[in-house]
CHARMM internal coordinates of N, CA and C (Angstrom, degrees):
IC EDIT
DIST 1 N 1 CA 1.4487
DIST 1 CA 1 C 1.5271
ANGL 1 N 1 CA 1 C 110.61
DIST 1 C 2 N 1.3071
ANGL 1 CA 1 C 2 N 116.86
DIHE 1 N 1 CA 1 C 2 N -41.89
DIST 2 N 2 CA 1.4662
ANGL 1 C 2 N 2 CA 119.75
DIHE 1 CA 1 C 2 N 2 CA -176.89
DIST 2 CA 2 C 1.5208
ANGL 2 N 2 CA 2 C 112.07
DIHE 1 C 2 N 2 CA 2 C -68.05
DIST 2 C 3 N 1.3305
ANGL 2 CA 2 C 3 N 117.17
DIHE 2 N 2 CA 2 C 3 N -28.67
DIST 3 N 3 CA 1.4624
ANGL 2 C 3 N 3 CA 120.34
DIHE 2 CA 2 C 3 N 3 CA -178.59
DIST 3 CA 3 C 1.5230
ANGL 3 N 3 CA 3 C 111.71
DIHE 2 C 3 N 3 CA 3 C -62.54
DIST 3 C 4 N 1.3205
ANGL 3 CA 3 C 4 N 118.11
DIHE 3 N 3 CA 3 C 4 N -31.37
DIST 4 N 4 CA 1.4649
ANGL 3 C 4 N 4 CA 119.92
DIHE 3 CA 3 C 4 N 4 CA 179.03
DIST 4 CA 4 C 1.5271
ANGL 4 N 4 CA 4 C 111.11
DIHE 3 C 4 N 4 CA 4 C -64.77
DIST 4 C 5 N 1.3276
ANGL 4 CA 4 C 5 N 117.51
DIHE 4 N 4 CA 4 C 5 N -26.76
DIST 5 N 5 CA 1.4553
ANGL 4 C 5 N 5 CA 120.83
DIHE 4 CA 4 C 5 N 5 CA 178.84
DIST 5 CA 5 C 1.5290
ANGL 5 N 5 CA 5 C 112.07
DIHE 4 C 5 N 5 CA 5 C -87.35
DIST 5 C 6 N 1.3268
ANGL 5 CA 5 C 6 N 117.58
DIHE 5 N 5 CA 5 C 6 N -44.61
DIST 6 N 6 CA 1.4594
ANGL 5 C 6 N 6 CA 119.14
DIHE 5 CA 5 C 6 N 6 CA -172.32
DIST 6 CA 6 C 1.5189
ANGL 6 N 6 CA 6 C 113.50
DIHE 5 C 6 N 6 CA 6 C -82.55
DIST 6 C 7 N 1.3342
ANGL 6 CA 6 C 7 N 118.19
DIHE 6 N 6 CA 6 C 7 N -9.41
DIST 7 N 7 CA 1.4637
ANGL 6 C 7 N 7 CA 120.12
DIHE 6 CA 6 C 7 N 7 CA 174.99
DIST 7 CA 7 C 1.5263
ANGL 7 N 7 CA 7 C 112.16
DIHE 6 C 7 N 7 CA 7 C -74.24
DIST 7 C 8 N 1.3148
ANGL 7 CA 7 C 8 N 117.69
DIHE 7 N 7 CA 7 C 8 N -19.32
DIST 8 N 8 CA 1.4618
ANGL 7 C 8 N 8 CA 121.99
DIHE 7 CA 7 C 8 N 8 CA -179.54
DIST 8 CA 8 C 1.5312
ANGL 8 N 8 CA 8 C 108.53
DIHE 7 C 8 N 8 CA 8 C -65.79
DIST 8 C 9 N 1.3417
ANGL 8 CA 8 C 9 N 117.98
DIHE 8 N 8 CA 8 C 9 N 123.00
DIST 9 N 9 CA 1.4719
ANGL 8 C 9 N 9 CA 120.36
DIHE 8 CA 8 C 9 N 9 CA -174.57
DIST 9 CA 9 C 1.5241
ANGL 9 N 9 CA 9 C 114.98
DIHE 8 C 9 N 9 CA 9 C -63.92
DIST 9 C 10 N 1.3122
ANGL 9 CA 9 C 10 N 118.94
DIHE 9 N 9 CA 9 C 10 N -17.67
DIST 10 N 10 CA 1.4652
ANGL 9 C 10 N 10 CA 120.46
DIHE 9 CA 9 C 10 N 10 CA -177.59
DIST 10 CA 10 C 1.5301
ANGL 10 N 10 CA 10 C 113.35
DIHE 9 C 10 N 10 CA 10 C -92.38
DIST 10 C 11 N 1.3254
ANGL 10 CA 10 C 11 N 119.04
DIHE 10 N 10 CA 10 C 11 N 0.01
DIST 11 N 11 CA 1.4671
ANGL 10 C 11 N 11 CA 120.04
DIHE 10 CA 10 C 11 N 11 CA -178.95
DIST 11 CA 11 C 1.5311
ANGL 11 N 11 CA 11 C 110.89
DIHE 10 C 11 N 11 CA 11 C -98.08
DIST 11 C 12 N 1.3153
ANGL 11 CA 11 C 12 N 115.09
DIHE 11 N 11 CA 11 C 12 N 152.06
DIST 12 N 12 CA 1.4662
ANGL 11 C 12 N 12 CA 122.01
DIHE 11 CA 11 C 12 N 12 CA 173.48
DIST 12 CA 12 C 1.5234
ANGL 12 N 12 CA 12 C 108.14
DIHE 11 C 12 N 12 CA 12 C -95.34
DIST 12 C 13 N 1.3239
ANGL 12 CA 12 C 13 N 115.23
DIHE 12 N 12 CA 12 C 13 N 147.88
DIST 13 N 13 CA 1.4682
ANGL 12 C 13 N 13 CA 120.81
DIHE 12 CA 12 C 13 N 13 CA -178.83
DIST 13 CA 13 C 1.5225
ANGL 13 N 13 CA 13 C 108.24
DIHE 12 C 13 N 13 CA 13 C -113.02
DIST 13 C 14 N 1.3240
ANGL 13 CA 13 C 14 N 116.87
DIHE 13 N 13 CA 13 C 14 N 121.80
DIST 14 N 14 CA 1.4586
ANGL 13 C 14 N 14 CA 122.32
DIHE 13 CA 13 C 14 N 14 CA 173.31
DIST 14 CA 14 C 1.5220
ANGL 14 N 14 CA 14 C 107.44
DIHE 13 C 14 N 14 CA 14 C -99.79
DIST 14 C 15 N 1.3140
ANGL 14 CA 14 C 15 N 116.52
DIHE 14 N 14 CA 14 C 15 N 111.10
DIST 15 N 15 CA 1.4664
ANGL 14 C 15 N 15 CA 121.58
DIHE 14 CA 14 C 15 N 15 CA 179.37
DIST 15 CA 15 C 1.5239
ANGL 15 N 15 CA 15 C 107.74
DIHE 14 C 15 N 15 CA 15 C -97.44
DIST 15 C 16 N 1.3169
ANGL 15 CA 15 C 16 N 116.56
DIHE 15 N 15 CA 15 C 16 N 99.65
DIST 16 N 16 CA 1.4653
ANGL 15 C 16 N 16 CA 122.91
DIHE 15 CA 15 C 16 N 16 CA -175.38
DIST 16 CA 16 C 1.5218
ANGL 16 N 16 CA 16 C 109.44
DIHE 15 C 16 N 16 CA 16 C -93.04
DIST 16 C 17 N 1.3438
ANGL 16 CA 16 C 17 N 115.44
DIHE 16 N 16 CA 16 C 17 N 125.64
DIST 17 N 17 CA 1.4578
ANGL 16 C 17 N 17 CA 122.25
DIHE 16 CA 16 C 17 N 17 CA -177.67
DIST 17 CA 17 C 1.5247
ANGL 17 N 17 CA 17 C 109.27
DIHE 16 C 17 N 17 CA 17 C -136.96
DIST 17 C 18 N 1.3378
ANGL 17 CA 17 C 18 N 118.29
DIHE 17 N 17 CA 17 C 18 N 135.56
DIST 18 N 18 CA 1.4612
ANGL 17 C 18 N 18 CA 119.44
DIHE 17 CA 17 C 18 N 18 CA 176.00
DIST 18 CA 18 C 1.5310
ANGL 18 N 18 CA 18 C 111.35
DIHE 17 C 18 N 18 CA 18 C -69.33
DIST 18 C 19 N 1.3138
ANGL 18 CA 18 C 19 N 115.98
DIHE 18 N 18 CA 18 C 19 N 145.02
DIST 19 N 19 CA 1.4635
ANGL 18 C 19 N 19 CA 121.25
DIHE 18 CA 18 C 19 N 19 CA -177.20
DIST 19 CA 19 C 1.5247
ANGL 19 N 19 CA 19 C 112.37
DIHE 18 C 19 N 19 CA 19 C -69.51
DIST 19 C 20 N 1.3145
ANGL 19 CA 19 C 20 N 117.72
DIHE 19 N 19 CA 19 C 20 N -22.42
DIST 20 N 20 CA 1.4589
ANGL 19 C 20 N 20 CA 119.62
DIHE 19 CA 19 C 20 N 20 CA -177.26
DIST 20 CA 20 C 1.5336
ANGL 20 N 20 CA 20 C 112.77
DIHE 19 C 20 N 20 CA 20 C -89.75
DIST 20 C 21 N 1.3285
ANGL 20 CA 20 C 21 N 117.32
DIHE 20 N 20 CA 20 C 21 N 14.51
DIST 21 N 21 CA 1.4649
ANGL 20 C 21 N 21 CA 120.78
DIHE 20 CA 20 C 21 N 21 CA 176.67
DIST 21 CA 21 C 1.5266
ANGL 21 N 21 CA 21 C 109.40
DIHE 20 C 21 N 21 CA 21 C -118.11
DIST 21 C 22 N 1.3123
ANGL 21 CA 21 C 22 N 115.62
DIHE 21 N 21 CA 21 C 22 N 169.37
DIST 22 N 22 CA 1.4540
ANGL 21 C 22 N 22 CA 121.77
DIHE 21 CA 21 C 22 N 22 CA -179.13
DIST 22 CA 22 C 1.5294
ANGL 22 N 22 CA 22 C 109.56
DIHE 21 C 22 N 22 CA 22 C -78.79
DIST 22 C 23 N 1.3329
ANGL 22 CA 22 C 23 N 117.55
DIHE 22 N 22 CA 22 C 23 N 118.27
DIST 23 N 23 CA 1.4571
ANGL 22 C 23 N 23 CA 121.02
DIHE 22 CA 22 C 23 N 23 CA -177.77
DIST 23 CA 23 C 1.5256
ANGL 23 N 23 CA 23 C 112.26
DIHE 22 C 23 N 23 CA 23 C -67.01
DIST 23 C 24 N 1.3130
ANGL 23 CA 23 C 24 N 117.98
DIHE 23 N 23 CA 23 C 24 N -29.85
DIST 24 N 24 CA 1.4622
ANGL 23 C 24 N 24 CA 121.09
DIHE 23 CA 23 C 24 N 24 CA -179.08
DIST 24 CA 24 C 1.5290
ANGL 24 N 24 CA 24 C 111.58
DIHE 23 C 24 N 24 CA 24 C -66.23
DIST 24 C 25 N 1.3235
ANGL 24 CA 24 C 25 N 117.09
DIHE 24 N 24 CA 24 C 25 N -27.23
DIST 25 N 25 CA 1.4627
ANGL 24 C 25 N 25 CA 121.28
DIHE 24 CA 24 C 25 N 25 CA -178.87
DIST 25 CA 25 C 1.5275
ANGL 25 N 25 CA 25 C 112.59
DIHE 24 C 25 N 25 CA 25 C -105.62
DIST 25 C 26 N 1.3147
ANGL 25 CA 25 C 26 N 116.89
DIHE 25 N 25 CA 25 C 26 N 18.87
DIST 26 N 26 CA 1.4585
ANGL 25 C 26 N 26 CA 121.08
DIHE 25 CA 25 C 26 N 26 CA -177.58
DIST 26 CA 26 C 1.5274
ANGL 26 N 26 CA 26 C 111.00
DIHE 25 C 26 N 26 CA 26 C -69.56
DIST 26 C 27 N 1.3244
ANGL 26 CA 26 C 27 N 116.48
DIHE 26 N 26 CA 26 C 27 N 126.59
DIST 27 N 27 CA 1.4683
ANGL 26 C 27 N 27 CA 120.92
DIHE 26 CA 26 C 27 N 27 CA 177.22
DIST 27 CA 27 C 1.5258
ANGL 27 N 27 CA 27 C 110.97
DIHE 26 C 27 N 27 CA 27 C -63.65
DIST 27 C 28 N 1.3250
ANGL 27 CA 27 C 28 N 116.82
DIHE 27 N 27 CA 27 C 28 N -39.14
DIST 28 N 28 CA 1.4642
ANGL 27 C 28 N 28 CA 120.33
DIHE 27 CA 27 C 28 N 28 CA -178.59
DIST 28 CA 28 C 1.5271
ANGL 28 N 28 CA 28 C 111.09
DIHE 27 C 28 N 28 CA 28 C -63.01
DIST 28 C 29 N 1.3212
ANGL 28 CA 28 C 29 N 117.50
DIHE 28 N 28 CA 28 C 29 N -42.03
DIST 29 N 29 CA 1.4590
ANGL 28 C 29 N 29 CA 120.13
DIHE 28 CA 28 C 29 N 29 CA 179.95
DIST 29 CA 29 C 1.5202
ANGL 29 N 29 CA 29 C 112.08
DIHE 28 C 29 N 29 CA 29 C -71.78
DIST 29 C 30 N 1.3135
ANGL 29 CA 29 C 30 N 117.62
DIHE 29 N 29 CA 29 C 30 N -32.90
DIST 30 N 30 CA 1.4660
ANGL 29 C 30 N 30 CA 120.06
DIHE 29 CA 29 C 30 N 30 CA 177.46
DIST 30 CA 30 C 1.5219
ANGL 30 N 30 CA 30 C 111.33
DIHE 29 C 30 N 30 CA 30 C -68.27
DIST 30 C 31 N 1.3181
ANGL 30 CA 30 C 31 N 117.26
DIHE 30 N 30 CA 30 C 31 N -42.31
DIST 31 N 31 CA 1.4613
ANGL 30 C 31 N 31 CA 120.74
DIHE 30 CA 30 C 31 N 31 CA 178.72
DIST 31 CA 31 C 1.5269
ANGL 31 N 31 CA 31 C 109.93
DIHE 30 C 31 N 31 CA 31 C -67.15
DIST 31 C 32 N 1.3292
ANGL 31 CA 31 C 32 N 116.92
DIHE 31 N 31 CA 31 C 32 N -41.86
DIST 32 N 32 CA 1.4642
ANGL 31 C 32 N 32 CA 120.21
DIHE 31 CA 31 C 32 N 32 CA 177.84
DIST 32 CA 32 C 1.5190
ANGL 32 N 32 CA 32 C 110.90
DIHE 31 C 32 N 32 CA 32 C -63.92
DIST 32 C 33 N 1.3151
ANGL 32 CA 32 C 33 N 117.68
DIHE 32 N 32 CA 32 C 33 N -36.19
DIST 33 N 33 CA 1.4591
ANGL 32 C 33 N 33 CA 121.21
DIHE 32 CA 32 C 33 N 33 CA 178.10
DIST 33 CA 33 C 1.5123
ANGL 33 N 33 CA 33 C 112.96
DIHE 32 C 33 N 33 CA 33 C -66.25
DIST 33 C 34 N 1.3290
ANGL 33 CA 33 C 34 N 117.23
DIHE 33 N 33 CA 33 C 34 N -31.77
DIST 34 N 34 CA 1.4585
ANGL 33 C 34 N 34 CA 120.80
DIHE 33 CA 33 C 34 N 34 CA 176.18
DIST 34 CA 34 C 1.5229
ANGL 34 N 34 CA 34 C 111.57
DIHE 33 C 34 N 34 CA 34 C -68.76
DIST 34 C 35 N 1.3235
ANGL 34 CA 34 C 35 N 117.21
DIHE 34 N 34 CA 34 C 35 N -39.11
DIST 35 N 35 CA 1.4600
ANGL 34 C 35 N 35 CA 121.43
DIHE 34 CA 34 C 35 N 35 CA -177.32
DIST 35 CA 35 C 1.5252
ANGL 35 N 35 CA 35 C 112.15
DIHE 34 C 35 N 35 CA 35 C -84.21
DIST 35 C 36 N 1.3285
ANGL 35 CA 35 C 36 N 117.21
DIHE 35 N 35 CA 35 C 36 N -28.63
DIST 36 N 36 CA 1.4653
ANGL 35 C 36 N 36 CA 122.34
DIHE 35 CA 35 C 36 N 36 CA -176.41
DIST 36 CA 36 C 1.5281
ANGL 36 N 36 CA 36 C 109.15
DIHE 35 C 36 N 36 CA 36 C -136.70
DIST 36 C 37 N 1.3426
ANGL 36 CA 36 C 37 N 118.02
DIHE 36 N 36 CA 36 C 37 N 77.16
DIST 37 N 37 CA 1.4647
ANGL 36 C 37 N 37 CA 120.51
DIHE 36 CA 36 C 37 N 37 CA -173.92
DIST 37 CA 37 C 1.5276
ANGL 37 N 37 CA 37 C 114.32
DIHE 36 C 37 N 37 CA 37 C -62.38
DIST 37 C 38 N 1.3324
ANGL 37 CA 37 C 38 N 117.90
DIHE 37 N 37 CA 37 C 38 N -29.19
DIST 38 N 38 CA 1.4672
ANGL 37 C 38 N 38 CA 120.23
DIHE 37 CA 37 C 38 N 38 CA -179.84
DIST 38 CA 38 C 1.5249
ANGL 38 N 38 CA 38 C 112.50
DIHE 37 C 38 N 38 CA 38 C -84.46
DIST 38 C 39 N 1.3139
ANGL 38 CA 38 C 39 N 117.93
DIHE 38 N 38 CA 38 C 39 N -15.53
DIST 39 N 39 CA 1.4641
ANGL 38 C 39 N 39 CA 121.99
DIHE 38 CA 38 C 39 N 39 CA 177.50
DIST 39 CA 39 C 1.5108
ANGL 39 N 39 CA 39 C 114.87
DIHE 38 C 39 N 39 CA 39 C 77.28
DIST 39 C 40 N 1.3250
ANGL 39 CA 39 C 40 N 117.43
DIHE 39 N 39 CA 39 C 40 N 18.37
DIST 40 N 40 CA 1.4636
ANGL 39 C 40 N 40 CA 120.14
DIHE 39 CA 39 C 40 N 40 CA -178.77
DIST 40 CA 40 C 1.5189
ANGL 40 N 40 CA 40 C 112.61
DIHE 39 C 40 N 40 CA 40 C -74.31
DIST 40 C 41 N 1.3229
ANGL 40 CA 40 C 41 N 117.53
DIHE 40 N 40 CA 40 C 41 N -25.83
DIST 41 N 41 CA 1.4661
ANGL 40 C 41 N 41 CA 121.31
DIHE 40 CA 40 C 41 N 41 CA -176.78
DIST 41 CA 41 C 1.5168
ANGL 41 N 41 CA 41 C 113.04
DIHE 40 C 41 N 41 CA 41 C -108.28
DIST 41 C 42 N 1.3151
ANGL 41 CA 41 C 42 N 117.81
DIHE 41 N 41 CA 41 C 42 N 3.44
DIST 42 N 42 CA 1.4559
ANGL 41 C 42 N 42 CA 121.93
DIHE 41 CA 41 C 42 N 42 CA -173.41
DIST 42 CA 42 C 1.5255
ANGL 42 N 42 CA 42 C 111.24
DIHE 41 C 42 N 42 CA 42 C -102.95
DIST 42 C 43 N 1.3291
ANGL 42 CA 42 C 43 N 115.26
DIHE 42 N 42 CA 42 C 43 N 132.76
DIST 43 N 43 CA 1.4695
ANGL 42 C 43 N 43 CA 122.29
DIHE 42 CA 42 C 43 N 43 CA 175.03
DIST 43 CA 43 C 1.5204
ANGL 43 N 43 CA 43 C 106.61
DIHE 42 C 43 N 43 CA 43 C -120.91
DIST 43 C 44 N 1.3240
ANGL 43 CA 43 C 44 N 116.25
DIHE 43 N 43 CA 43 C 44 N 122.82
DIST 44 N 44 CA 1.4588
ANGL 43 C 44 N 44 CA 120.92
DIHE 43 CA 43 C 44 N 44 CA 178.05
DIST 44 CA 44 C 1.5106
ANGL 44 N 44 CA 44 C 111.09
DIHE 43 C 44 N 44 CA 44 C -86.89
DIST 44 C 45 N 1.3020
ANGL 44 CA 44 C 45 N 116.62
DIHE 44 N 44 CA 44 C 45 N 132.73
DIST 45 N 45 CA 1.4625
ANGL 44 C 45 N 45 CA 122.70
DIHE 44 CA 44 C 45 N 45 CA -179.95
DIST 45 CA 45 C 1.5205
ANGL 45 N 45 CA 45 C 107.59
DIHE 44 C 45 N 45 CA 45 C -122.50
DIST 45 C 46 N 1.3306
ANGL 45 CA 45 C 46 N 116.59
DIHE 45 N 45 CA 45 C 46 N 123.65
DIST 46 N 46 CA 1.4599
ANGL 45 C 46 N 46 CA 121.71
DIHE 45 CA 45 C 46 N 46 CA 178.71
DIST 46 CA 46 C 1.5207
ANGL 46 N 46 CA 46 C 108.31
DIHE 45 C 46 N 46 CA 46 C -105.20
DIST 46 C 47 N 1.3298
ANGL 46 CA 46 C 47 N 116.57
DIHE 46 N 46 CA 46 C 47 N 125.17
DIST 47 N 47 CA 1.4587
ANGL 46 C 47 N 47 CA 121.46
DIHE 46 CA 46 C 47 N 47 CA -177.35
DIST 47 CA 47 C 1.5292
ANGL 47 N 47 CA 47 C 110.85
DIHE 46 C 47 N 47 CA 47 C -111.82
DIST 47 C 48 N 1.2960
ANGL 47 CA 47 C 48 N 115.35
DIHE 47 N 47 CA 47 C 48 N 170.92
DIST 48 N 48 CA 1.4629
ANGL 47 C 48 N 48 CA 123.30
DIHE 47 CA 47 C 48 N 48 CA 177.04
DIST 48 CA 48 C 1.5269
ANGL 48 N 48 CA 48 C 112.03
DIHE 47 C 48 N 48 CA 48 C 58.01
DIST 48 C 49 N 1.3272
ANGL 48 CA 48 C 49 N 116.05
DIHE 48 N 48 CA 48 C 49 N 43.73
DIST 49 N 49 CA 1.4608
ANGL 48 C 49 N 49 CA 119.46
DIHE 48 CA 48 C 49 N 49 CA -179.30
DIST 49 CA 49 C 1.5223
ANGL 49 N 49 CA 49 C 110.97
DIHE 48 C 49 N 49 CA 49 C -67.58
DIST 49 C 50 N 1.3228
ANGL 49 CA 49 C 50 N 117.37
DIHE 49 N 49 CA 49 C 50 N -43.90
DIST 50 N 50 CA 1.4616
ANGL 49 C 50 N 50 CA 120.74
DIHE 49 CA 49 C 50 N 50 CA 177.97
DIST 50 CA 50 C 1.5282
ANGL 50 N 50 CA 50 C 109.18
DIHE 49 C 50 N 50 CA 50 C -104.60
DIST 50 C 51 N 1.3014
ANGL 50 CA 50 C 51 N 115.41
DIHE 50 N 50 CA 50 C 51 N 112.79
DIST 51 N 51 CA 1.4514
ANGL 50 C 51 N 51 CA 120.94
DIHE 50 CA 50 C 51 N 51 CA 177.07
DIST 51 CA 51 C 1.5223
ANGL 51 N 51 CA 51 C 107.59
DIHE 50 C 51 N 51 CA 51 C -101.90
DIST 51 C 52 N 1.3069
ANGL 51 CA 51 C 52 N 117.27
DIHE 51 N 51 CA 51 C 52 N 127.70
DIST 52 N 52 CA 1.4586
ANGL 51 C 52 N 52 CA 121.63
DIHE 51 CA 51 C 52 N 52 CA 178.10
DIST 52 CA 52 C 1.5201
ANGL 52 N 52 CA 52 C 109.38
DIHE 51 C 52 N 52 CA 52 C -93.48
DIST 52 C 53 N 1.2827
ANGL 52 CA 52 C 53 N 115.92
DIHE 52 N 52 CA 52 C 53 N 128.81
DIST 53 N 53 CA 1.4546
ANGL 52 C 53 N 53 CA 121.40
DIHE 52 CA 52 C 53 N 53 CA 178.58
DIST 53 CA 53 C 1.5170
ANGL 53 N 53 CA 53 C 108.51
DIHE 52 C 53 N 53 CA 53 C -109.36
DIST 53 C 54 N 1.3189
ANGL 53 CA 53 C 54 N 115.90
DIHE 53 N 53 CA 53 C 54 N 126.44
DIST 54 N 54 CA 1.4669
ANGL 53 C 54 N 54 CA 119.03
DIHE 53 CA 53 C 54 N 54 CA -179.99
DIST 54 CA 54 C 1.4908
ANGL 54 N 54 CA 54 C 110.77
DIHE 53 C 54 N 54 CA 54 C -116.96
END
COOR INIT
IC SEED 1 N 1 CA 1 C
IC BUILD
């Protein structure tokens, strides 16, 4: 479903990935790489940088 949106050349792709996971195996980056192989429209966003442990 998402591919129908991100294949459009005029859209930007936000590839959101948690910081505590392996970026090389990120599903978001793999899907973005399929739609935008050169990476001109892709912005990587890393979340959960500070994890609070209680």
